[in-house]
C-alpha positions in Angstrom: 36.7 11.6 135.5 36.8 11.7 132.4 41.0 11.2 132.1 40.0 8.1 134.6 37.1 6.2 132.5 39.6 6.3 129.8 42.4 5.2 131.6 40.3 2.3 132.7 38.7 1.4 128.9 42.2 1.0 127.6 43.9 -0.8 130.4 41.2 -3.4 131.5 40.9 -4.0 127.5 44.3 -4.0 126.8 45.2 -6.2 129.7 42.7 -8.7 129.2 44.0 -9.0 125.3 47.9 -9.4 126.4 46.7 -11.9 128.9 44.4 -13.6 126.6 47.3 -13.7 123.8 49.6 -14.9 126.3 47.8 -17.7 127.5 46.7 -18.8 124.1 50.1 -18.8 123.2 51.4 -21.2 126.1 48.0 -23.5 125.7 50.3 -25.9 123.9 53.6 -27.5 124.6 56.9 -26.5 122.8 60.5 -25.8 123.9 60.9 -22.8 126.2 57.5 -23.0 127.0 58.3 -22.7 130.9 60.3 -19.8 130.5 57.9 -18.0 128.2 55.1 -18.7 131.4 57.5 -17.4 133.4 58.4 -14.4 131.6 54.2 -13.3 130.6 53.5 -14.0 134.8 56.4 -11.8 136.0 54.5 -9.0 136.1 52.7 -10.0 139.4 55.6 -10.3 141.4 56.7 -6.7 140.7 55.9 -4.2 143.0 54.3 -1.4 141.5 56.5 0.9 142.6 59.5 -0.9 142.1 58.3 -0.9 138.5 57.7 2.9 138.4 60.9 3.9 139.3 63.1 1.2 137.0 60.3 3.2 134.0 61.2 6.9 135.1 64.6 5.9 134.4 64.1 4.3 131.0 62.0 6.8 130.1 64.7 9.5 131.3 64.9 12.4 128.9 69.0 12.5 128.7 70.0 8.8 130.8 67.3 7.1 129.3 67.4 3.3 127.8 64.3 4.3 125.4 66.0 7.4 123.9 69.5 5.8 123.6 67.6 2.9 121.9 65.8 5.3 119.5 67.7 7.8 119.2 65.3 10.4 120.3 66.0 13.4 122.9 62.3 13.1 123.9 61.0 13.8 127.8 58.5 10.9 127.8 56.8 11.4 130.9 56.2 15.4 130.8 55.4 15.4 126.7 51.6 16.0 126.4 50.8 13.8 123.3 53.1 10.7 124.9 52.4 10.5 128.9 49.5 8.9 129.0 49.9 6.8 126.5 52.7 5.7 128.1 51.1 5.2 131.8 48.1 3.1 130.1 50.9 1.1 128.5 52.9 0.3 131.9 49.3 -0.4 133.5 48.5 -3.0 130.9 51.7 -4.2 131.4 51.3 -4.7 135.2 48.2 -6.2 135.0 49.1 -8.8 132.8 50.7 -11.0 134.9 47.1 -11.8 136.9 45.5 -11.9 133.6 47.4 -14.4 131.9 47.9 -16.5 135.3 43.6 -16.7 135.4 42.9 -17.0 131.8 45.7 -19.9 131.7 43.6 -21.9 134.4 40.8 -21.4 133.1 42.0 -22.9 129.3 43.5 -25.7 131.2 40.0 -26.8 132.4 38.4 -26.8 129.4 37.7 -30.3 128.5 39.2 -31.7 125.4 36.8 -33.6 124.4 35.2 -30.7 122.8 38.1 -29.5 120.9 37.8 -33.4 119.4 34.7 -32.9 118.6 34.5 -29.7 116.6 37.7 -31.1 114.6 35.5 -33.7 114.0 33.0 -31.5 112.6 35.6 -29.8 110.1 36.3 -26.4 112.6 39.6 -24.9 112.1 41.4 -22.5 114.8 39.3 -19.6 115.0 36.5 -21.8 115.1 37.2 -23.4 117.9 38.5 -20.3 119.8 35.0 -18.3 119.0 32.8 -21.2 119.5 34.3 -23.5 122.0 37.5 -21.5 124.1 36.0 -18.3 124.5 32.3 -19.4 125.7 34.1 -21.6 127.9 36.2 -19.1 129.5 33.4 -16.8 130.0 33.4 -17.4 133.5 37.1 -16.5 133.6 36.6 -13.8 131.4 33.9 -12.3 133.3 35.6 -12.1 136.8 38.6 -11.0 135.6 36.5 -7.9 133.4 35.3 -7.2 137.1 38.7 -7.4 139.3 40.4 -5.5 136.2 37.9 -2.4 136.4 37.9 -1.9 140.1 41.7 -1.9 140.5 42.0 0.1 137.3 39.8 3.1 139.0 41.9 2.4 142.6 44.9 3.2 139.9 47.5 5.4 142.2 51.3 4.6 142.4 52.1 5.0 138.8 50.4 8.3 138.2 52.3 9.1 141.8 55.5 8.1 141.1 56.0 9.2 137.5 54.1 12.1 136.6 52.1 13.4 139.6 49.1 14.0 137.3 50.5 16.0 134.5 51.0 17.5 132.3 48.3 19.5 131.8 46.1 17.2 134.8 46.7 14.6 131.6 47.1 11.6 133.9 45.2 12.9 137.0 43.4 10.3 137.8 40.4 10.1 140.6 42.2 8.3 143.2 45.3 10.6 142.6 43.0 13.6 143.0 41.8 12.5 146.3 44.9 12.1 147.0 45.8 15.5 146.7 42.9 16.8 148.3 42.9 15.0 151.4 47.2 15.3 152.0 48.0 17.9 150.1 45.3 20.3 149.8 43.8 19.3 153.1 40.1 19.5 152.0 38.7 16.5 153.5 35.4 17.1 152.9 36.1 17.3 149.0 37.9 14.2 149.2 35.2 12.5 150.9 33.1 13.7 148.4 35.8 12.6 145.5 35.3 9.0 147.4 32.1 8.6 147.3 31.6 9.5 143.8 34.5 7.0 142.8 32.3 4.0 145.0 29.3 4.7 143.4 30.5 4.8 139.5 32.3 1.2 140.9 29.3 -0.5 142.3 26.7 0.5 139.3 29.9 -0.4 137.0 29.9 -3.5 138.7 25.9 -4.3 138.9 25.6 -3.3 135.6 28.0 -6.4 134.4 26.2 -8.6 136.9 23.2 -7.8 135.4 24.7 -8.9 131.8 25.6 -12.1 133.5 22.7 -14.4 132.5 23.2 -13.6 128.8 26.9 -13.3 128.6 28.4 -16.4 130.6 28.2 -20.2 129.7 28.7 -22.6 133.1 
């Protein structure tokens, strides 16, 4: 559970930050904006299994592109120092596409009149971001936080195809643990119990988020 909670925190925070930053970058028109938007949205069109196999080749110790570029000889997917951060980074990238699309749509729905009024009052870019953009984006961010947390708790494919929960169970997320109990060790009772624990955790977090909706979300 501790491994999963850490993973969810880093993936949700990182995915939302990347989605927000890329959405802000493409909010204004500039040459190549359409190409940049397509690149930022691309992860949503890539199957996680296909991405996992591509990353597995890139991170290979002897023939991997990353070691070749860096001039290193690191076994990225078996090293106790690097494996967990790498799984988090790859998950953040895969989650960034859907965040970019939803947050970008939220930005386009903010009336220009609000920014014009803020400019007349002498607000700079950061003032507008804090006092106009973020409050107007709060419904979109609220929705995305809930969806990202649920998806992160259910993460399975990258761990199954890249690390199998290792090394030393550092990437043994709860869904992968349920899979091992049910389909490898045939301990169906334990797997069912873990499933109930996962359901309760997600339900409690979601209820806590909805309890803060009136204070943090501005419609």
